[in-house]
C-alpha positions in Angstrom: 0.0 0.0 0.0 3.0 2.3 -0.4 2.9 5.5 -2.4 -0.9 5.7 -2.7 -1.5 9.1 -1.0 -3.6 7.5 1.7 -4.5 9.9 4.4 -6.2 10.0 7.8 -5.2 7.8 10.8 -4.1 4.2 10.7 -7.2 2.4 11.9 -7.1 0.5 15.2 -8.7 -2.5 13.5 -5.4 -3.2 11.7 -4.6 -5.3 14.8 -7.1 -7.8 13.6 -4.9 -8.9 10.7 -3.3 -11.6 12.9 -1.5 -13.5 10.0 0.0 -10.4 8.4 3.7 -10.9 7.7 4.6 -7.6 6.0 3.0 -4.2 6.4 4.2 -1.4 4.0 2.5 2.0 4.4 5.5 4.0 3.2 5.1 7.3 1.4 1.5 8.1 2.2 -0.1 10.9 4.2 -1.1 9.2 7.3 -1.5 11.4 10.4 -2.2 10.8 14.1 -0.6 8.2 16.4 0.6 4.7 15.7 -2.3 2.6 17.1 -1.6 0.5 20.2 -3.3 -2.5 18.5 -0.2 -2.8 16.2 1.2 -5.0 18.8 -1.4 -7.7 18.0 0.4 -8.4 14.7 2.3 -11.3 16.2 3.3 -12.8 12.9 4.6 -9.5 11.4 8.3 -9.5 10.2 8.5 -6.1 8.5 6.8 -2.9 9.5 7.3 0.1 7.2 5.6 3.4 8.3 8.3 5.8 7.0 7.5 8.9 5.0 4.2 9.9 6.5 3.1 12.5 9.0 2.7 10.4 12.1 2.9 12.0 15.5 3.1 11.0 19.1 5.3 8.3 20.7 6.1 4.7 19.6 3.7 2.4 21.5 5.3 0.1 24.0 3.0 -2.7 22.6 5.3 -2.9 19.7 7.4 -5.1 22.0 4.9 -7.9 21.6 5.8 -8.4 17.9 8.3 -11.2 18.6 8.9 -12.1 14.9 9.7 -8.5 13.8 13.0 -8.1 12.0 12.7 -4.7 10.3 11.2 -1.5 11.7 11.1 1.7 9.5 9.7 4.9 11.1 11.8 7.5 9.4 10.5 10.9 8.1 7.6 11.4 10.4 7.0 13.6 13.4 7.3 11.0 16.1 8.6 12.2 19.5 9.7 11.1 22.9 11.9 8.1 23.7 12.3 4.9 21.7 10.7 2.4 24.0 12.8 -0.1 25.9 10.2 -2.8 24.9 12.0 -3.0 21.6 14.7 -4.8 23.5 12.2 -7.7 23.9 12.2 -8.4 20.2 14.7 -11.3 19.7 14.8 -11.1 15.9 14.8 -7.3 15.4 18.0 -6.4 13.4 17.1 -3.1 11.6 15.7 0.2 13.0 15.5 3.2 10.8 13.9 6.3 12.6 15.8 9.3 11.2 14.1 12.7 10.6 11.8 12.6 13.5 11.7 14.4 16.9 12.9 11.6 19.2 14.8 12.9 22.3 16.3 9.7 23.7 16.3 5.9 24.2 15.1 4.0 27.2 17.9 2.1 29.0 16.6 -1.4 28.6 16.8 -1.0 24.9 20.3 -2.5 25.3 18.8 -6.0 25.3 18.2 -5.8 21.5 20.6 -8.8 21.1 20.0 -9.2 17.3 20.1 -5.5 16.4 22.8 -4.6 13.7 21.5 -1.3 12.2 20.3 1.8 14.1 19.7 5.1 12.2 18.6 8.0 14.4 20.0 11.0 12.6 18.1 14.3 12.4 16.3 14.0 15.7 16.4 16.0 18.9 18.9 14.0 21.0 20.9 16.2 23.4 23.4 15.8 26.2 25.2 12.5 26.6 25.5 9.8 23.9 23.0 7.0 24.9 25.2 4.7 26.9 22.8 1.8 26.5 24.0 1.5 22.9 27.4 0.3 24.0 25.8 -2.8 25.5 24.1 -3.8 22.2 26.8 -6.4 21.5 26.1 -7.2 17.9 25.4 -3.6 16.8 27.3 -2.8 13.6 25.9 0.6 12.5 25.1 3.6 14.6 24.0 6.9 13.1 23.2 9.7 15.5 24.4 12.5 13.2 22.6 15.9 13.1 21.5 15.9 16.7 22.7 18.0 19.6 24.8 15.6 21.6 27.4 17.3 23.7 29.5 14.5 25.2 30.3 10.9 24.5 30.1 10.1 28.3 32.3 7.7 30.1 31.8 4.9 27.6 32.5 1.3 28.4 32.7 -0.4 25.0 33.2 -4.1 25.4 36.4 -5.5 23.9 34.6 -7.7 21.5 32.5 -4.9 20.0 31.1 -5.6 16.5 30.7 -1.9 15.7 31.8 -1.1 12.1 30.3 2.3 11.4 29.8 5.2 13.8 28.3 8.3 12.4 28.1 11.3 14.7 28.6 14.3 12.4 26.9 17.6 13.1 26.5 17.5 16.8 28.0 19.6 19.6 30.5 17.0 20.9 33.3 18.5 22.9 36.3 17.3 24.8 39.1 15.1 23.6 38.9 12.1 21.2 36.9 9.5 23.1 39.2 6.9 24.6 36.4 4.4 24.8 36.8 3.8 21.0 40.1 2.1 21.6 38.1 -1.1 21.9 36.4 -0.7 18.6 39.0 -2.7 16.7 36.6 -3.6 13.9 35.5 -0.1 13.1 35.6 0.7 9.4 34.0 4.1 9.3 34.3 6.9 11.9 32.7 10.2 11.3 33.0 13.0 13.9 33.0 15.9 11.4 31.5 19.3 12.4 31.7 19.0 16.1 33.8 20.7 18.8 36.3 18.0 19.7 39.7 19.2 20.7 43.1 18.1 22.0 45.7 16.1 20.2 44.7 13.2 17.9 45.8 10.0 19.8 48.5 7.8 18.3 46.5 4.7 19.2 44.1 5.3 16.3 46.8 4.0 14.0 47.9 1.2 16.4 44.5 -0.2 17.4 41.8 0.7 14.8 43.5 -1.2 11.9 40.3 -1.9 10.0 39.6 1.8 9.6 38.9 2.8 6.0 37.1 6.2 6.4 38.2 8.7 9.0 36.3 12.0 8.9 37.2 14.6 11.5 37.0 17.8 9.6 35.6 21.0 11.2 36.7 20.3 14.8 39.3 21.9 17.1 42.0 19.3 17.1 45.6 20.6 17.4 49.2 19.4 17.6 50.9 17.3 15.0 49.2 14.7 12.8 50.3 11.3 14.1 52.5 9.4 11.7 50.9 6.3 13.1 47.9 7.0 10.9 50.0 5.6 8.0 49.6 2.1 9.6 45.9 2.1 8.7 46.5 0.1 5.6 42.8 0.0 4.7 42.4 3.8 4.8 41.0 5.4 1.7 39.4 8.5 3.1 41.3 10.8 5.5 39.7 14.1 6.1 41.3 16.2 8.8 40.5 19.6 7.2 39.4 22.7 9.1 41.2 22.0 12.4 44.3 23.4 14.0 46.9 20.8 13.2 50.5 22.1 13.0 53.9 20.7 12.1 54.7 18.8 8.9 52.8 16.3 6.9 54.1 12.9 8.0 56.4 11.4 5.3 55.1 8.0 6.2 51.7 8.9 4.5 53.4 7.7 1.3 53.2 4.1 2.6 49.4 3.8 3.0 48.8 0.5 1.1 45.2 1.2 0.1 46.2 4.5 -1.5 49.2 3.0 -3.4 47.1 0.6 -5.4 45.9 2.0 -8.8 43.1 -0.6 -8.9 39.9 -0.2 -6.9 40.6 -1.1 -3.3 38.1 -3.3 -1.4 37.3 -1.3 1.8 36.1 -4.3 3.7 35.5 -7.9 2.6 33.0 -8.6 5.3 31.2 -5.3 5.7 29.2 -3.1 3.3 29.4 0.6 4.1 25.9 1.9 4.6 26.1 5.7 4.7 26.8 8.2 1.9 29.8 10.5 2.4 30.1 14.3 2.3 33.5 15.1 0.7 35.2 18.1 -0.9 35.9 17.4 -4.6 36.9 19.8 -7.3 36.5 22.8 -4.9 33.0 22.0 -3.7 31.3 19.6 -1.2 29.3 16.6 -2.6 27.6 13.6 -1.3 29.1 10.4 -2.6 27.2 7.0 -2.4 28.3 4.5 0.1 29.6 2.2 -2.6 31.8 4.8 -4.3 35.5 4.8 -3.8 36.9 8.3 -4.0 40.3 7.9 -2.4 41.0 11.1 -0.5 43.5 13.0 1.6 42.2 16.4 2.8 44.4 18.3 5.2 43.3 21.8 4.1 42.6 24.7 6.4 45.1 23.9 9.2 48.4 25.3 10.3 50.7 22.8 8.6 54.2 23.9 7.6 57.3 22.2 6.2 57.3 20.7 2.7 55.1 18.3 0.7 56.8 14.9 1.3 58.3 13.4 -1.9 56.9 10.0 -0.9 53.4 11.2 -1.2 53.8 10.7 -4.9 53.8 6.9 -4.1 50.1 7.1 -3.6 49.2 6.0 -7.1 45.6 5.4 -6.3 44.9 8.7 -4.7 42.1 10.7 -6.4 41.8 13.8 -4.3 44.6 15.7 -2.6 43.7 18.9 -0.8 46.5 20.7 1.1 45.0 24.3 0.6 45.1 27.0 3.3 48.2 26.0 5.2 51.8 27.4 5.4 53.5 24.6 3.4 56.7 25.7 1.6 59.2 24.2 -0.7 58.6 22.9 -4.2 55.8 20.9 -5.6 57.2 17.3 -5.9 58.7 16.8 -9.3 57.3 13.2 -9.5 53.7 14.3 -8.9 53.0 13.1 -12.4 53.2 9.5 -11.0 49.8 9.9 -9.3 47.9 8.8 -12.4 44.5 8.5 -10.7 44.5 12.1 -9.4 41.3 14.0 -10.3 41.4 16.9 -7.9 44.6 18.7 -6.7 44.3 21.8 -4.5 47.6 23.4 -3.2 46.3 27.0 -3.0 47.1 29.5 -0.3 50.4 28.1 0.8 54.0 29.2 0.5 55.1 27.0 -2.3 58.0 28.1 -4.5 59.8 27.1 -7.7 58.2 26.0 -11.0 55.1 24.0 -11.7 56.5 20.5 -12.5 55.9 19.6 -16.2 55.0 16.0 -15.1 51.7 17.5 -13.9 50.5 17.4 -17.5 50.7 13.6 -17.5 47.7 13.4 -15.0 45.1 12.6 -17.6 42.3 12.3 -15.1 43.0 15.7 -13.5 40.0 17.9 -13.9 40.5 20.3 -11.0 43.7 22.2 -10.2 44.3 25.1 -7.9 47.8 26.4 -7.1 46.7 30.1 -6.6 48.3 32.4 -4.0 51.7 30.8 -3.6 55.2 32.0 -4.6 55.5 29.8 -7.8 57.5 31.1 -10.7 58.3 30.2 -14.3 56.2 29.2 -17.3 53.0 27.3 -16.8 53.4 23.9 -18.5 51.6 23.8 -21.8 50.9 20.1 -22.4 47.5 18.9 -23.7 46.1 18.0 -20.3 46.8 21.4 -18.6 45.4 23.2 -21.7 42.0 21.8 -20.7 42.3 23.6 -17.4 42.2 27.1 -18.7 40.8 29.1 -15.8 43.3 31.8 -14.9 42.0 31.9 -11.3 43.7 28.6 -10.6 47.1 30.3 -11.0 46.5 33.8 -9.7 48.5 35.2 -6.8 51.8 33.9 -8.1 53.7 36.9 -9.4 56.4 34.8 -10.9 54.2 32.6 -13.1 53.8 33.4 -16.8 52.2 32.0 -19.9 48.7 31.0 -20.8 46.0 31.1 -19.4 47.6 34.1 -17.5 47.9 37.4 -19.4 51.6 37.8 -18.7 53.9 36.5 -21.4 57.1 34.6 -20.7 60.4 36.2 -21.7 63.2 34.3 -23.3 64.8 34.0 -19.9 61.7 32.4 -18.5 61.6 29.9 -21.2 65.2 28.8 -21.5 67.1 29.7 -18.4 66.9 28.3 -14.9 67.2 30.4 -11.8 70.8 29.2 -11.3 71.7 30.5 -14.7 70.4 33.9 -13.8 72.5 33.9 -10.7 75.7 32.8 -12.5 75.4 35.9 -14.8 76.3 38.1 -11.8 79.1 35.9 -10.4 82.3 38.0 -9.9 84.3 35.4 -11.8 82.1 35.9 -14.9 82.4 39.7 -14.6 86.2 39.4 -14.5 86.3 37.2 -17.6 84.0 39.6 -19.5 86.1 42.7 -18.6 89.4 41.1 -19.5 88.0 40.0 -22.9 86.9 43.6 -23.6 90.3 45.1 -22.7 92.2 42.5 -24.7 90.0 43.0 -27.7 90.5 46.7 -27.6 94.3 46.4 -27.4 94.5 43.9 -30.3 92.3 46.0 -32.5 94.2 49.2 -31.8 97.6 47.9 -32.5 96.4 46.0 -35.5 95.3 49.3 -37.1 98.5 51.1 -36.1 100.7 48.2 -37.4 99.0 48.2 -40.8 99.4 52.0 -41.2 103.0 51.9 -40.2 104.1 49.0 -42.5 101.9 49.6 -45.6 102.6 53.0 -47.3 99.7 52.9 -49.7 97.2 52.1 -47.0 98.7 54.9 -44.8 98.3 57.4 -47.7 94.7 56.4 -48.4 93.9 56.6 -44.7 95.1 60.2 -44.3 93.5 61.3 -47.6 90.2 60.0 -46.1 90.7 62.0 -42.9 91.5 65.1 -45.0 88.2 64.7 -47.0 86.2 64.3 -43.8 87.7 67.4 -42.3 87.1 69.5 -45.4 83.4 68.5 -45.6 83.0 69.4 -41.9 84.6 72.9 -42.5 82.4 73.6 -45.6 79.3 72.6 -43.6 80.2 75.2 -40.9 
């Protein structure tokens, strides 16, 4: 009965359908409360009430539906607490209740021993993360993003946690990185983006969370150096630490992340399928990417990083997005950056990079976004076929030493053929001495050659003085 524009209340008589196995009322216009008689559907396995306009609380009688495996309540106006009676359902493994007005979960919910998936984003949760969820032993997926949680609480994650995906973006979480997560050794996705977490990023992330494939921490208040131990996360294919306060250099060990070195598509996890789409910066803007897409990314932009771009980062042959913008990184762009054949988006803008743009950049045939603006780069812009497709002058602006198309400034002969060292050698004292000596020697040889000829050859001497007399006579007549 989905998608039929049915309206009004769900009738209480629905509880008379004792043998009903599946009830799908998705995408209608039902209003009012979920009837208490729903608990009489003792044979029901799937209950889909999502995308309606239902209000009120979830009836505790739902805990009588002992065969229920799937419960979908999303996109309604339901409120209050999720009832603890859901913990009485031995086969319930999937709850989707996002985009409602729920404010909490009753503690005895923790007895949901078969639950694997729990989606509660875009609700009104506040204060402490629901501690009862740590006790749902088989729970693999938790999404409480877009709520108003302020603390993770003490946490007591059991050491055999099955948690694979934790989505807590867009909350108000503060304090340091939660130490309770050290026990989540099977975690594949961790998303804390757009919170208020602070302190240094613990090294044990790289030592303990070895299954981690997606780490999204952007828009927090983390500071200190980026731990080099993150390079031990050999399954990592999305690392987003942008918009924090990290300082120091980019760890050189990042060039050894196995999943990013492989040009072929990397399998994130062989025994877990990522459920949630990802919000990533790509080609200068943020986009949602489906859960099954593999956009291998390193985003360290908008921090306080310094030092140079490690040469070994060019070993990441499978990397598709590299964003180091808005830092204080100096030195040259690595000459071997052309090895990163899969690179689609490269943003190095607003740093302190110097030297030329490496010609090898033109060999990146998938590159469709480039930004090196506002650095101290110099020399001609490479003119190969790939870079000619990137003809927006704004991607090069703010580099007074750059020349050539698509910029308006033309390159001189010196720009095209001489290196900076050749310019410096022109002013070397040794070169000046050689030049001066050559000029003096040339003058002496020329002078005495003329005098010698006039002295030894009588006819030449006569013609020479006749020529001088003629010139003087003409000068006198003109006066």
